ChimeraX commands (.cxc) that place a marker at each C-alpha (Angstrom):
marker #1 position -16.34,16.40,-0.18 radius 0.5
marker #1 position -13.73,15.66,2.41 radius 0.5
marker #1 position -13.48,13.38,5.41 radius 0.5
marker #1 position -10.97,13.53,8.28 radius 0.5
marker #1 position -10.58,10.47,10.51 radius 0.5
marker #1 position -8.56,11.05,13.69 radius 0.5
marker #1 position -7.66,8.81,16.65 radius 0.5
marker #1 position -9.90,5.92,15.60 radius 0.5
marker #1 position -9.54,2.15,16.01 radius 0.5
marker #1 position -10.90,-0.08,13.22 radius 0.5
marker #1 position -10.77,-3.71,14.40 radius 0.5
marker #1 position -12.44,-6.97,13.52 radius 0.5
marker #1 position -14.52,-5.63,10.65 radius 0.5
marker #1 position -15.64,-7.96,7.86 radius 0.5
marker #1 position -16.56,-6.47,4.52 radius 0.5
marker #1 position -16.34,-7.01,0.77 radius 0.5
marker #1 position -14.78,-3.69,-0.36 radius 0.5
marker #1 position -13.27,-1.11,1.98 radius 0.5
marker #1 position -13.37,-3.22,5.14 radius 0.5
marker #1 position -12.87,-0.12,7.29 radius 0.5
marker #1 position -13.17,2.88,4.94 radius 0.5
marker #1 position -14.38,3.25,1.35 radius 0.5
marker #1 position -13.97,6.66,-0.30 radius 0.5
marker #1 position -14.85,7.38,-3.92 radius 0.5
marker #1 position -15.95,10.02,-6.37 radius 0.5
marker #1 position -13.48,12.87,-6.17 radius 0.5
marker #1 position -13.17,13.33,-2.44 radius 0.5
marker #1 position -10.37,13.95,0.03 radius 0.5
marker #1 position -9.66,11.45,2.82 radius 0.5
marker #1 position -7.28,12.30,5.67 radius 0.5
marker #1 position -6.39,9.66,8.27 radius 0.5
marker #1 position -4.29,10.53,11.34 radius 0.5
marker #1 position -3.34,8.53,14.44 radius 0.5
marker #1 position -5.56,5.59,13.54 radius 0.5
marker #1 position -5.15,1.83,14.05 radius 0.5
marker #1 position -6.52,-0.69,11.53 radius 0.5
marker #1 position -6.13,-4.28,12.73 radius 0.5
marker #1 position -7.61,-7.76,12.52 radius 0.5
marker #1 position -9.96,-6.77,9.70 radius 0.5
marker #1 position -11.01,-9.37,7.16 radius 0.5
marker #1 position -12.04,-8.14,3.74 radius 0.5
marker #1 position -12.16,-9.17,0.14 radius 0.5
marker #1 position -10.78,-5.92,-1.32 radius 0.5
marker #1 position -8.94,-3.35,0.75 radius 0.5
marker #1 position -9.15,-2.31,4.38 radius 0.5
marker #1 position -8.97,1.29,3.11 radius 0.5
marker #1 position -10.23,1.60,-0.49 radius 0.5
marker #1 position -9.88,4.86,-2.41 radius 0.5
marker #1 position -11.35,5.38,-5.88 radius 0.5
marker #1 position -10.92,8.71,-7.69 radius 0.5
marker #1 position -10.11,10.53,-4.46 radius 0.5
marker #1 position -7.01,11.91,-2.72 radius 0.5
marker #1 position -5.52,10.27,0.36 radius 0.5
marker #1 position -3.29,11.40,3.21 radius 0.5
marker #1 position -2.40,8.92,5.99 radius 0.5
marker #1 position -0.21,10.07,8.87 radius 0.5
marker #1 position 1.08,8.43,12.05 radius 0.5
marker #1 position -1.18,5.39,11.64 radius 0.5
marker #1 position -0.78,1.62,11.75 radius 0.5
marker #1 position -2.32,-1.10,9.56 radius 0.5
marker #1 position -1.56,-4.58,10.90 radius 0.5
marker #1 position -2.73,-8.19,11.11 radius 0.5
marker #1 position -5.37,-7.73,8.40 radius 0.5
marker #1 position -6.46,-10.62,6.16 radius 0.5
marker #1 position -7.22,-9.63,2.58 radius 0.5
marker #1 position -8.45,-11.90,-0.20 radius 0.5
marker #1 position -8.14,-9.77,-3.37 radius 0.5
marker #1 position -6.86,-6.34,-2.37 radius 0.5
marker #1 position -4.31,-4.79,-0.07 radius 0.5
marker #1 position -4.57,-3.06,3.28 radius 0.5
marker #1 position -4.65,0.22,1.31 radius 0.5
marker #1 position -5.82,0.33,-2.31 radius 0.5
marker #1 position -5.86,3.58,-4.31 radius 0.5
marker #1 position -7.14,3.81,-7.90 radius 0.5
marker #1 position -6.72,7.16,-9.62 radius 0.5
marker #1 position -5.89,10.18,-7.47 radius 0.5
marker #1 position -4.17,13.54,-7.77 radius 0.5
marker #1 position -2.16,13.20,-4.55 radius 0.5
marker #1 position -1.40,10.33,-2.18 radius 0.5
marker #1 position 0.76,10.73,0.93 radius 0.5
marker #1 position 1.74,8.14,3.54 radius 0.5
marker #1 position 3.81,9.69,6.32 radius 0.5
marker #1 position 5.19,8.04,9.48 radius 0.5
marker #1 position 3.01,4.92,9.20 radius 0.5
marker #1 position 3.65,1.32,10.20 radius 0.5
marker #1 position 2.23,-1.33,7.90 radius 0.5
marker #1 position 2.95,-4.80,9.22 radius 0.5
marker #1 position 1.88,-8.43,9.43 radius 0.5
marker #1 position -0.82,-8.19,6.75 radius 0.5
marker #1 position -1.67,-11.26,4.66 radius 0.5
marker #1 position -3.04,-11.34,1.15 radius 0.5
marker #1 position -4.29,-14.85,0.48 radius 0.5
marker #1 position -5.95,-14.46,-2.92 radius 0.5
marker #1 position -5.11,-12.24,-5.89 radius 0.5
marker #1 position -1.75,-10.56,-6.31 radius 0.5
marker #1 position -2.62,-7.08,-5.04 radius 0.5
marker #1 position 0.12,-6.02,-2.60 radius 0.5
marker #1 position -0.28,-4.77,0.93 radius 0.5
marker #1 position -0.39,-1.16,-0.31 radius 0.5
marker #1 position -1.32,-0.45,-3.94 radius 0.5
marker #1 position -1.30,3.07,-5.34 radius 0.5
marker #1 position -2.29,3.00,-8.98 radius 0.5
marker #1 position -2.74,6.00,-11.23 radius 0.5
marker #1 position -1.90,8.78,-8.75 radius 0.5
marker #1 position -0.36,11.87,-10.32 radius 0.5
marker #1 position 1.87,12.36,-7.27 radius 0.5
marker #1 position 2.73,9.87,-4.51 radius 0.5
marker #1 position 4.92,10.49,-1.45 radius 0.5
marker #1 position 5.77,7.72,1.01 radius 0.5
marker #1 position 7.93,9.06,3.84 radius 0.5
marker #1 position 9.26,7.55,7.08 radius 0.5
marker #1 position 7.06,4.44,6.86 radius 0.5
marker #1 position 7.86,0.88,7.94 radius 0.5
marker #1 position 6.66,-2.09,5.89 radius 0.5
marker #1 position 7.31,-5.19,8.01 radius 0.5
marker #1 position 6.38,-8.89,7.81 radius 0.5
marker #1 position 3.77,-8.55,5.03 radius 0.5
marker #1 position 3.05,-11.46,2.69 radius 0.5
marker #1 position 1.45,-11.86,-0.74 radius 0.5
marker #1 position 1.24,-15.51,-1.77 radius 0.5
marker #1 position 0.23,-15.31,-5.45 radius 0.5
marker #1 position 1.22,-13.71,-8.79 radius 0.5
marker #1 position 4.67,-14.94,-9.81 radius 0.5
marker #1 position 5.47,-11.94,-12.01 radius 0.5
marker #1 position 4.73,-8.51,-10.53 radius 0.5
marker #1 position 3.49,-6.78,-7.42 radius 0.5
marker #1 position 5.55,-5.90,-4.37 radius 0.5
marker #1 position 4.53,-7.66,-1.19 radius 0.5
marker #1 position 4.74,-4.40,0.75 radius 0.5
marker #1 position 4.14,-1.60,-1.76 radius 0.5
marker #1 position 3.28,-1.21,-5.44 radius 0.5
marker #1 position 3.14,2.21,-7.06 radius 0.5
marker #1 position 1.90,2.50,-10.62 radius 0.5
marker #1 position 2.44,5.24,-13.18 radius 0.5
marker #1 position 2.87,8.70,-11.72 radius 0.5
marker #1 position 5.51,10.86,-10.05 radius 0.5
marker #1 position 6.67,9.10,-6.89 radius 0.5
marker #1 position 8.98,9.77,-3.96 radius 0.5
marker #1 position 9.79,7.04,-1.44 radius 0.5
marker #1 position 12.17,8.18,1.28 radius 0.5
marker #1 position 13.36,7.21,4.77 radius 0.5
marker #1 position 11.33,3.98,4.71 radius 0.5
marker #1 position 12.14,0.51,6.00 radius 0.5
marker #1 position 11.15,-2.66,4.15 radius 0.5
marker #1 position 11.92,-5.76,6.24 radius 0.5
marker #1 position 10.88,-9.43,6.24 radius 0.5
marker #1 position 8.26,-9.06,3.51 radius 0.5
marker #1 position 7.45,-12.06,1.28 radius 0.5
marker #1 position 6.11,-11.83,-2.24 radius 0.5
marker #1 position 5.44,-14.17,-5.10 radius 0.5
marker #1 position 6.50,-11.24,-7.33 radius 0.5
marker #1 position 8.76,-8.58,-5.88 radius 0.5
marker #1 position 9.59,-9.04,-2.21 radius 0.5
marker #1 position 9.28,-5.45,-1.08 radius 0.5
marker #1 position 8.55,-2.79,-3.68 radius 0.5
marker #1 position 7.23,-2.77,-7.23 radius 0.5
marker #1 position 7.75,0.59,-8.82 radius 0.5
marker #1 position 6.08,1.40,-12.13 radius 0.5
marker #1 position 6.84,4.35,-14.36 radius 0.5
marker #1 position 4.96,5.63,-17.37 radius 0.5
marker #1 position 5.81,8.12,-20.11 radius 0.5
marker #1 position 8.25,10.79,-18.93 radius 0.5
marker #1 position 7.12,10.54,-15.33 radius 0.5
marker #1 position 9.52,8.87,-12.94 radius 0.5
marker #1 position 10.22,8.34,-9.31 radius 0.5
marker #1 position 12.83,8.40,-6.62 radius 0.5
marker #1 position 13.77,6.02,-3.84 radius 0.5
marker #1 position 16.20,7.49,-1.31 radius 0.5
marker #1 position 17.47,6.89,2.20 radius 0.5
marker #1 position 15.55,3.59,2.53 radius 0.5
marker #1 position 16.52,0.29,4.13 radius 0.5
marker #1 position 15.68,-3.09,2.54 radius 0.5
marker #1 position 16.43,-6.02,4.85 radius 0.5
marker #1 position 15.64,-9.76,4.86 radius 0.5
marker #1 position 12.87,-9.60,2.23 radius 0.5
marker #1 position 12.07,-12.69,0.17 radius 0.5
marker #1 position 10.68,-13.28,-3.33 radius 0.5
marker #1 position 9.67,-16.54,-4.99 radius 0.5
marker #1 position 10.06,-15.25,-8.56 radius 0.5
marker #1 position 12.86,-13.88,-10.70 radius 0.5
marker #1 position 12.04,-10.32,-9.61 radius 0.5
marker #1 position 14.27,-8.42,-7.20 radius 0.5
marker #1 position 13.50,-6.99,-3.82 radius 0.5
marker #1 position 12.75,-3.80,-5.76 radius 0.5
marker #1 position 11.06,-4.36,-9.11 radius 0.5
marker #1 position 11.01,-1.48,-11.61 radius 0.5
marker #1 position 8.68,-1.85,-14.59 radius 0.5
marker #1 position 7.73,0.66,-17.27 radius 0.5
marker #1 position 3.95,0.54,-17.77 radius 0.5
marker link #1:1,2 radius 0.2
marker link #1:2,3 radius 0.2
marker link #1:3,4 radius 0.2
marker link #1:4,5 radius 0.2
marker link #1:5,6 radius 0.2
marker link #1:6,7 radius 0.2
marker link #1:7,8 radius 0.2
marker link #1:8,9 radius 0.2
marker link #1:9,10 radius 0.2
marker link #1:10,11 radius 0.2
marker link #1:11,12 radius 0.2
marker link #1:12,13 radius 0.2
marker link #1:13,14 radius 0.2
marker link #1:14,15 radius 0.2
marker link #1:15,16 radius 0.2
marker link #1:16,17 radius 0.2
marker link #1:17,18 radius 0.2
marker link #1:18,19 radius 0.2
marker link #1:19,20 radius 0.2
marker link #1:20,21 radius 0.2
marker link #1:21,22 radius 0.2
marker link #1:22,23 radius 0.2
marker link #1:23,24 radius 0.2
marker link #1:24,25 radius 0.2
marker link #1:25,26 radius 0.2
marker link #1:26,27 radius 0.2
marker link #1:27,28 radius 0.2
marker link #1:28,29 radius 0.2
marker link #1:29,30 radius 0.2
marker link #1:30,31 radius 0.2
marker link #1:31,32 radius 0.2
marker link #1:32,33 radius 0.2
marker link #1:33,34 radius 0.2
marker link #1:34,35 radius 0.2
marker link #1:35,36 radius 0.2
marker link #1:36,37 radius 0.2
marker link #1:37,38 radius 0.2
marker link #1:38,39 radius 0.2
marker link #1:39,40 radius 0.2
marker link #1:40,41 radius 0.2
marker link #1:41,42 radius 0.2
marker link #1:42,43 radius 0.2
marker link #1:43,44 radius 0.2
marker link #1:44,45 radius 0.2
marker link #1:45,46 radius 0.2
marker link #1:46,47 radius 0.2
marker link #1:47,48 radius 0.2
marker link #1:48,49 radius 0.2
marker link #1:49,50 radius 0.2
marker link #1:50,51 radius 0.2
marker link #1:51,52 radius 0.2
marker link #1:52,53 radius 0.2
marker link #1:53,54 radius 0.2
marker link #1:54,55 radius 0.2
marker link #1:55,56 radius 0.2
marker link #1:56,57 radius 0.2
marker link #1:57,58 radius 0.2
marker link #1:58,59 radius 0.2
marker link #1:59,60 radius 0.2
marker link #1:60,61 radius 0.2
marker link #1:61,62 radius 0.2
marker link #1:62,63 radius 0.2
marker link #1:63,64 radius 0.2
marker link #1:64,65 radius 0.2
marker link #1:65,66 radius 0.2
marker link #1:66,67 radius 0.2
marker link #1:67,68 radius 0.2
marker link #1:68,69 radius 0.2
marker link #1:69,70 radius 0.2
marker link #1:70,71 radius 0.2
marker link #1:71,72 radius 0.2
marker link #1:72,73 radius 0.2
marker link #1:73,74 radius 0.2
marker link #1:74,75 radius 0.2
marker link #1:75,76 radius 0.2
marker link #1:76,77 radius 0.2
marker link #1:77,78 radius 0.2
marker link #1:78,79 radius 0.2
marker link #1:79,80 radius 0.2
marker link #1:80,81 radius 0.2
marker link #1:81,82 radius 0.2
marker link #1:82,83 radius 0.2
marker link #1:83,84 radius 0.2
marker link #1:84,85 radius 0.2
marker link #1:85,86 radius 0.2
marker link #1:86,87 radius 0.2
marker link #1:87,88 radius 0.2
marker link #1:88,89 radius 0.2
marker link #1:89,90 radius 0.2
marker link #1:90,91 radius 0.2
marker link #1:91,92 radius 0.2
marker link #1:92,93 radius 0.2
marker link #1:93,94 radius 0.2
marker link #1:94,95 radius 0.2
marker link #1:95,96 radius 0.2
marker link #1:96,97 radius 0.2
marker link #1:97,98 radius 0.2
marker link #1:98,99 radius 0.2
marker link #1:99,100 radius 0.2
marker link #1:100,101 radius 0.2
marker link #1:101,102 radius 0.2
marker link #1:102,103 radius 0.2
marker link #1:103,104 radius 0.2
marker link #1:104,105 radius 0.2
marker link #1:105,106 radius 0.2
marker link #1:106,107 radius 0.2
marker link #1:107,108 radius 0.2
marker link #1:108,109 radius 0.2
marker link #1:109,110 radius 0.2
marker link #1:110,111 radius 0.2
marker link #1:111,112 radius 0.2
marker link #1:112,113 radius 0.2
marker link #1:113,114 radius 0.2
marker link #1:114,115 radius 0.2
marker link #1:115,116 radius 0.2
marker link #1:116,117 radius 0.2
marker link #1:117,118 radius 0.2
marker link #1:118,119 radius 0.2
marker link #1:119,120 radius 0.2
marker link #1:120,121 radius 0.2
marker link #1:121,122 radius 0.2
marker link #1:122,123 radius 0.2
marker link #1:123,124 radius 0.2
marker link #1:124,125 radius 0.2
marker link #1:125,126 radius 0.2
marker link #1:126,127 radius 0.2
marker link #1:127,128 radius 0.2
marker link #1:128,129 radius 0.2
marker link #1:129,130 radius 0.2
marker link #1:130,131 radius 0.2
marker link #1:131,132 radius 0.2
marker link #1:132,133 radius 0.2
marker link #1:133,134 radius 0.2
marker link #1:134,135 radius 0.2
marker link #1:135,136 radius 0.2
marker link #1:136,137 radius 0.2
marker link #1:137,138 radius 0.2
marker link #1:138,139 radius 0.2
marker link #1:139,140 radius 0.2
marker link #1:140,141 radius 0.2
marker link #1:141,142 radius 0.2
marker link #1:142,143 radius 0.2
marker link #1:143,144 radius 0.2
marker link #1:144,145 radius 0.2
marker link #1:145,146 radius 0.2
marker link #1:146,147 radius 0.2
marker link #1:147,148 radius 0.2
marker link #1:148,149 radius 0.2
marker link #1:149,150 radius 0.2
marker link #1:150,151 radius 0.2
marker link #1:151,152 radius 0.2
marker link #1:152,153 radius 0.2
marker link #1:153,154 radius 0.2
marker link #1:154,155 radius 0.2
marker link #1:155,156 radius 0.2
marker link #1:156,157 radius 0.2
marker link #1:157,158 radius 0.2
marker link #1:158,159 radius 0.2
marker link #1:159,160 radius 0.2
marker link #1:160,161 radius 0.2
marker link #1:161,162 radius 0.2
marker link #1:162,163 radius 0.2
marker link #1:163,164 radius 0.2
marker link #1:164,165 radius 0.2
marker link #1:165,166 radius 0.2
marker link #1:166,167 radius 0.2
marker link #1:167,168 radius 0.2
marker link #1:168,169 radius 0.2
marker link #1:169,170 radius 0.2
marker link #1:170,171 radius 0.2
marker link #1:171,172 radius 0.2
marker link #1:172,173 radius 0.2
marker link #1:173,174 radius 0.2
marker link #1:174,175 radius 0.2
marker link #1:175,176 radius 0.2
marker link #1:176,177 radius 0.2
marker link #1:177,178 radius 0.2
marker link #1:178,179 radius 0.2
marker link #1:179,180 radius 0.2
marker link #1:180,181 radius 0.2
marker link #1:181,182 radius 0.2
marker link #1:182,183 radius 0.2
marker link #1:183,184 radius 0.2
marker link #1:184,185 radius 0.2
marker link #1:185,186 radius 0.2
marker link #1:186,187 radius 0.2
marker link #1:187,188 radius 0.2
marker link #1:188,189 radius 0.2
view
C-alpha cells in the first residue's frame, strides 16, 4: 500500500524503531512539508524497510538517535530526497549516519542541506550526514556544512558491481572527520 504524509509535525516522540514513522513490506511512503524534531529513538526517526520513499520540502532536526539515523532505508526501488533540510541531529551510539540509504536501486538527493550533524562512533566508514550504499545514485545541488563524523565527515558513497553514482554542483564546507577518511568517502562494496 501507500501512505502520504503532508504538513505534519512530529516532535518529542520516543520509540525504539521508527520514532516518527515506520514503513515496511513493499509500500510507498511520501512525505511533504513535514517537520521532524526533538525525537529520541533507538533506530531511525523515519525507518523504511523494503519500501520506496519520497521526501520533499521537509526538515529533520535536533533528533537524538542511539543506533540509527534520522532517516534509515533498507532495500528499496526508488528513494528521493528533494529540497529538505537535515540539521543538528546527533547519533550517540552505533555508526549509522544521519541519513542511511542502503540497497536502493535508484537514489536521488537534490537541493538538500545537511548541516551540523554528528556521528561519534565508527572510525572507518559512514558519513556523518549521508551514506548511500550500492545502487545508482545522483546527489546534486546539495550543501554539506559543519558535519562531524568518526568516519567520513559528510558523505560516504558506496558503489557495487557496474552501478555507480554522480555528485555534482554540491558544496562541502567546514566538515570534520576523526579518521583517515575524507570529507567524501567512496568505497566499493
